[in-house]
C-alpha positions in Angstrom: 93.4 116.8 74.7 90.9 114.0 74.4 92.4 110.6 73.6 91.3 106.9 73.7 93.4 103.8 74.3 93.8 100.2 75.0 95.1 98.4 78.1 97.3 95.4 77.2 100.5 94.2 78.7 103.2 93.1 76.2 103.2 89.6 77.6 99.5 89.4 76.4 100.4 90.1 72.7 99.5 87.4 70.3 102.2 85.5 68.4 104.5 82.5 68.5 106.5 81.4 71.5 105.6 81.1 75.2 105.0 84.8 75.9 104.1 88.0 74.1 107.2 89.9 73.2 108.5 93.1 71.6 109.0 91.8 68.1 106.7 91.6 65.0 103.6 91.0 67.1 104.1 94.3 68.9 104.5 96.1 65.6 101.3 94.5 64.3 99.5 95.6 67.4 100.7 99.2 66.9 99.5 99.1 63.3 96.1 97.9 64.6 96.1 100.7 67.2 96.7 103.3 64.5 93.9 101.8 62.4 91.6 101.9 65.5 92.5 105.6 66.2 93.8 104.5 69.6 96.4 107.0 70.8 97.2 105.5 74.2 98.8 102.1 74.9 98.7 101.3 78.6 100.9 98.5 79.9 101.4 97.0 83.3 104.8 97.4 85.1 107.6 96.5 82.8 109.8 95.1 85.7 110.8 91.5 86.1 107.8 89.5 87.4 107.7 88.2 90.9 105.6 85.5 92.6 102.9 84.1 90.4 104.4 85.9 87.4 103.0 89.2 88.9 104.5 92.4 87.6 103.3 94.1 90.8 105.6 92.0 93.0 108.8 92.6 91.2 112.2 91.8 92.7 113.7 94.8 90.9 112.0 98.2 90.9 114.4 99.7 88.3 115.1 96.8 86.0 113.2 95.7 82.9 111.7 92.2 82.5 113.8 90.4 79.9 111.1 87.7 79.5 109.6 90.2 77.0 112.7 90.3 74.7 112.0 89.3 71.1 114.4 86.5 70.2 113.8 87.2 66.5 115.2 90.6 67.0 118.2 89.1 68.7 118.7 86.9 65.6 118.5 90.2 63.5 121.2 91.6 65.8 123.4 88.5 65.1 123.3 87.5 68.8 121.3 84.3 68.1 121.3 81.9 65.2 118.1 81.0 63.5 118.8 77.3 64.3 118.7 78.2 68.0 115.0 79.0 67.6 114.1 76.0 65.6 112.3 74.3 68.5 110.3 77.3 69.5 107.2 76.4 71.4 104.0 77.2 69.7 102.1 80.2 71.0 99.1 79.2 73.2 96.2 81.1 74.5 98.1 81.8 77.7 101.7 82.6 78.7 103.6 79.4 79.4 105.6 80.4 82.4 107.6 77.2 82.5 108.6 77.6 78.9 109.6 81.2 79.6 112.0 79.9 82.2 113.2 76.8 80.5 113.2 77.8 76.8 113.2 81.6 76.5 115.5 82.6 79.4 118.4 80.4 78.4 118.4 81.9 74.9 118.4 85.4 76.3 121.4 84.4 78.4 123.2 83.2 75.3 122.6 86.4 73.4 123.6 88.5 76.4 126.8 86.5 76.8 127.7 87.0 73.1 127.0 90.8 73.5 129.5 90.9 76.4 132.1 89.0 74.3 131.6 91.3 71.3 131.2 94.6 73.0 132.5 94.5 76.5 133.2 98.2 76.7 129.6 99.0 75.7 128.2 96.8 78.5 130.6 98.2 81.0 129.6 101.8 80.1 125.9 100.9 80.3 126.5 99.4 83.8 128.6 102.4 85.0 125.8 104.8 84.1 123.2 102.8 86.1 124.2 102.1 89.7 120.8 100.7 90.6 121.1 98.1 87.9 124.5 97.1 89.3 122.7 95.9 92.5 120.2 94.0 90.3 123.1 92.4 88.4 124.7 91.1 91.6 121.4 90.1 93.1 120.4 88.1 90.1 123.9 86.5 89.8 123.7 85.4 93.4 120.2 84.1 92.9 121.5 81.9 90.1 124.6 80.7 91.8 122.8 79.9 95.1 119.5 78.8 93.4 117.7 81.1 95.7 114.2 82.7 95.4 115.4 85.8 97.1 118.2 87.3 99.2 117.0 85.3 102.2 118.7 82.3 100.5 122.1 84.0 100.2 124.9 83.1 102.6 124.8 85.1 105.8 127.1 88.0 105.1 125.7 88.4 101.6 122.1 88.2 102.9 123.0 91.1 105.3 124.6 93.1 102.4 127.9 93.4 104.3 130.2 95.5 102.1 133.2 93.2 102.2 131.2 90.2 101.1 129.4 92.3 98.5 132.6 93.6 97.0 134.1 90.1 96.9 131.0 88.7 95.2 131.1 91.5 92.6 134.6 90.6 91.6 134.0 86.8 91.8 130.8 86.9 89.8 131.8 89.6 87.3 131.1 87.5 84.2 127.6 86.6 85.4 126.8 90.1 86.4 127.9 91.4 83.0 125.6 88.9 81.4 122.6 90.1 83.5 123.4 93.7 82.6 123.8 93.0 79.0 120.3 91.5 78.9 119.1 94.7 80.5 120.8 96.7 77.7 119.2 94.5 75.1 115.8 95.0 76.7 116.3 98.8 76.9 117.2 98.8 73.2 114.2 96.9 72.1 111.8 98.9 74.2 113.2 102.2 73.0 112.8 101.0 69.4 109.2 99.9 70.1 108.4 103.3 71.8 109.7 105.2 68.8 107.5 103.0 66.5 104.5 103.8 68.7 105.2 107.5 68.7 105.6 107.5 64.9 102.1 106.1 64.7 100.7 108.7 67.1 100.5 106.3 70.0 101.8 107.3 73.5 102.8 104.8 76.1 101.3 104.7 79.6 103.5 103.0 82.2 102.6 101.8 85.7 104.4 102.1 89.0 103.4 99.8 91.9 103.8 101.7 95.1 105.4 98.7 96.9 108.3 96.4 96.1 109.0 92.7 96.9 110.4 92.0 100.3 112.7 89.4 98.8 113.9 91.6 96.0 117.1 93.5 95.4 115.8 96.9 96.5 115.1 95.8 100.1 118.3 93.7 100.0 120.6 96.6 99.0 118.8 99.5 100.8 117.3 97.9 103.8 117.4 101.1 105.9 114.7 102.5 103.6 112.2 99.8 104.7 110.6 98.9 108.0 111.4 95.6 109.5 113.1 93.8 112.3 116.1 91.5 112.8 115.3 88.3 114.7 117.6 86.3 117.0 118.7 84.3 114.1 120.0 87.4 112.4 117.4 87.3 109.7 115.6 90.5 108.7 111.8 90.4 108.1 109.3 93.1 107.2 107.0 94.3 110.0 104.4 95.7 109.5 103.4 94.4 106.0 101.2 95.9 103.3 97.7 95.4 102.2 94.3 97.0 102.1 91.2 96.8 104.3 88.0 95.1 103.1 86.6 96.7 99.9 84.7 95.7 96.8 87.6 93.4 95.7 87.7 91.3 99.0 85.4 91.2 102.1 88.4 90.5 104.3 90.7 92.9 102.6 94.0 91.9 101.0 97.3 91.0 102.8 99.9 91.7 100.2 102.9 91.2 102.5 105.3 93.7 101.0 107.4 95.8 103.4 106.4 99.3 104.2 108.7 102.2 103.6 110.5 104.1 106.3 109.4 107.5 105.1 111.6 109.4 107.5 114.6 107.7 106.0 113.5 108.5 102.5 112.9 112.1 103.5 116.4 112.3 105.0 117.8 111.4 101.6 115.6 113.8 99.7 113.6 111.0 98.3 116.5 110.1 96.0 115.5 106.4 95.7 112.0 107.5 94.5 113.5 110.0 92.1 115.7 107.3 90.6 112.8 104.9 90.3 110.5 107.3 88.6 113.3 108.5 86.3 113.8 104.9 85.1 110.0 104.6 84.4 109.9 107.9 82.5 112.7 106.6 80.3 110.2 104.0 79.0 106.9 105.8 78.6 105.1 109.1 78.1 102.6 109.0 81.0 102.6 107.1 84.3 99.9 105.6 86.3 100.7 105.7 90.1 99.3 102.5 91.5 97.7 102.6 95.0 98.0 106.4 95.1 96.1 106.5 98.4 99.1 104.9 100.1 101.0 108.2 99.8 98.4 109.8 102.0 98.0 106.9 104.3 98.6 103.2 104.0 97.2 100.1 105.6 99.7 98.5 108.0 99.2 94.9 109.0 101.3 93.3 111.8 103.5 90.7 110.2 101.9 87.9 112.4 98.3 88.9 111.7 96.3 86.2 109.8 94.6 88.7 107.4 94.1 92.3 106.5 91.3 93.0 108.9 93.8 93.4 111.7 95.5 96.5 110.1 95.4 100.2 110.7 95.9 103.4 108.7 99.3 105.1 109.0 100.3 108.4 107.5 102.3 108.6 104.3 104.7 111.2 102.9 102.0 113.3 101.3 102.9 116.2 99.0 106.5 116.3 100.3 107.4 113.3 98.1 105.9 114.8 95.0 107.5 118.2 95.6 110.9 116.4 95.9 110.1 114.5 92.6 109.3 117.7 90.8 112.7 119.2 92.0 114.5 116.1 90.7 112.4 115.4 87.5 110.5 118.6 86.5 107.0 118.1 85.3 105.3 114.9 86.5 103.1 113.3 83.8 101.3 111.1 86.3 97.8 110.1 87.1 96.5 108.4 90.2 95.0 105.0 90.7 92.6 106.3 93.4 90.4 103.3 93.9 89.4 101.5 97.1 88.8 103.2 100.4 89.3 106.8 99.3 89.0 109.5 102.0 89.0 113.3 101.7 92.7 113.6 102.5 93.5 111.3 99.5 91.3 113.4 97.2 92.8 116.6 98.5 96.4 115.3 97.8 95.4 114.2 94.3 93.7 117.5 93.5 96.4 119.7 95.1 99.0 117.9 92.9 96.8 118.4 89.8 96.7 114.7 89.1 93.9 113.1 87.1 92.1 110.2 88.9 90.4 107.1 87.6 86.7 106.3 86.9 85.7 102.7 86.5 82.4 102.3 84.7 81.8 98.7 86.0 81.5 100.1 89.5 79.1 102.9 88.6 75.8 101.0 88.6 75.7 99.5 92.1 74.5 102.7 93.9 72.3 105.7 93.2 72.4 108.4 90.5 74.9 110.3 92.6 77.6 107.6 92.2 80.9 109.4 91.4 81.8 106.9 88.6 78.6 107.8 86.6 79.7 110.2 83.8 77.2 112.9 84.5 78.9 113.3 87.9 82.4 113.8 86.6 82.2 117.6 86.8 85.5 118.3 84.9 87.6 116.5 82.3 90.6 115.7 84.5 89.8 112.0 84.7 90.8 108.7 83.0 87.6 106.8 82.3 87.9 103.0 82.1 85.4 100.2 81.2 87.4 98.0 83.6 91.0 97.4 84.7 93.5 94.5 84.8 92.1 93.8 88.3 88.4 93.7 87.4 86.3 91.2 85.6 85.7 91.7 81.9 82.6 93.8 81.1 80.9 90.7 79.8 81.7 88.8 82.9 80.7 91.7 85.1 77.3 92.1 83.4 76.5 88.4 83.6 77.4 88.3 87.3 75.8 91.6 88.3 72.6 91.6 90.4 69.4 92.4 88.6 69.2 95.9 90.0 72.6 96.9 88.7 71.9 95.3 85.3 68.6 97.3 85.1 70.3 100.6 86.1 73.0 100.0 83.5 70.4 99.3 80.7 68.4 102.4 81.6 71.5 104.6 81.8 73.0 103.6 78.4 69.6 103.1 76.7 70.5 99.7 75.4 69.2 96.1 75.9 72.3 94.6 77.4 73.2 92.5 74.4 76.5 94.3 73.9 77.7 95.4 77.4 81.3 95.8 76.3 80.5 98.2 73.5 78.0 100.0 75.6 80.6 100.9 78.2 83.3 101.7 75.6 80.8 104.2 74.1 80.1 105.6 77.6 83.8 106.0 78.4 84.6 107.6 75.0 81.6 109.9 75.1 82.3 111.1 78.7 84.0 114.4 79.4 87.1 112.6 80.7 90.2 113.6 78.8 91.4 110.0 78.6 89.3 106.9 78.0 90.8 103.4 78.1 89.4 99.9 77.6 91.2 96.6 78.3 91.7 94.6 75.1 89.4 91.9 76.6 86.5 94.4 76.5 87.2 95.5 72.9 87.1 91.8 72.0 83.9 91.2 74.0 85.5 88.4 76.0 84.0 86.7 79.1 85.4 86.2 82.5 87.5 83.3 81.4 89.9 86.0 80.0 90.6 87.9 83.2 94.2 89.2 83.6 94.0 89.1 87.4 91.6 88.2 90.2 92.7 90.1 93.4 93.1 88.0 96.5 94.0 84.9 94.5 97.5 83.5 93.6 96.9 81.0 90.8 96.2 81.5 87.2 96.8 85.3 87.0 98.9 87.5 84.7 99.1 84.9 81.9 96.3 85.9 79.5 97.2 86.3 75.8 95.1 88.0 73.2 93.8 86.1 70.1 94.0 87.6 66.7 93.2 91.4 66.4 90.1 91.8 64.2 90.0 94.6 61.6 86.3 95.1 62.3 87.1 95.8 65.9 89.6 98.4 65.0 87.1 100.1 62.7 84.4 100.1 65.3 86.7 101.6 67.9 87.8 104.3 65.4 84.2 105.2 64.6 83.5 105.9 68.3 86.8 107.7 68.8 86.0 110.0 65.8 82.4 110.5 67.0 83.5 111.7 70.4 86.4 113.9 69.5 89.2 111.6 70.5 91.0 111.7 67.1 92.4 115.1 65.9 90.4 116.5 62.9 92.0 118.4 60.1 91.1 122.0 59.4 
């Protein structure tokens, strides 16, 4: 079924406070989506953010980021007092990460503590049903107590996840752990309520699963045997090799991400149970899932831990179809599509197609080659694609067009039959009119914003992941709806 949608992370929602959240601003956005005829809301990973506020470097693959909690909803729940929000920071054009930490997080902690005090049995039951979150609760409690960035800052036996030390810490830090898990309960409640509101408006949610996890996070800490690394003479474990990608259109020297690689043989020996638990937790939050860096399941780029950049890496075989067969056995149907960008080889395409997964077509990339470029809509061949004007990693369409070489600009103008005065709307029209089943535009492109509004610039560490949308214009919603109707992306009656 043909559908159109918007890519916008909840942290980018407009409204008061230091960060977009799941309160009234999210409901207003859903109303705007319904007005626009947009039936898909794609978000970035909902996990706690990691270094640089990145949701793709999370310390917890199966936890939710409580920085998105609506404090107003916690007032409605009786867990916060209105007076405790009286000094709320004014919403700015960007996420204020420091205020998220210093103003928002302490109030979440207060609400979580009150929930534990009022309903301890409920929190205990929630924790008992989610063993992966128990590890997160202890990890986060230890981070707070030891003021550590990751498990490398824990005392020796705890850093090594020795069972005796872990059991003692669970008992000693019971109250802090309960507070961490209560905050997770609150986040799950608010997200479930928002998801119901979206579905009531005919909007489905698209989630996102990064292939890799943070080396300093709780998953590596608690399940180190599932990751590749080595223990040095000082007893400290470190990832080796580390992740990244070879040179591509995002970076001439590639990207050295630095995450640990999986020990796929160890995962296979466990029937890929960790992956099944991870994907199950994601499917509890959304209707469709984007699998980030899909090519890594066919083969991934391994970089020696001591190498200065990604050019020193090599390709190493991934688990292939075996992982997804195991996931089907655990989870049933897999409503996934593949982020199949970058250096894509025939084995990656074969794996995607054998699994029946849609792939992605990025229109910004379509005009730098000849008329046989696979991202040009006349080459799609079948509808099993997700067409995008751009992604969270690309420039905005306005920024792309202004920075493109003259040949690419000319090819674009000839292809769309326009003069280049409205590149965002030209590519939105192109995506919506294509045969691709799904067509998505980042909110920045619907608002015709320039490259000062990027969400992320790959290969950089500063200034990313903090963009917030301005007001949502009614005329933009109406223009989107007219295109969605014209190209059959809204159901018609009769």
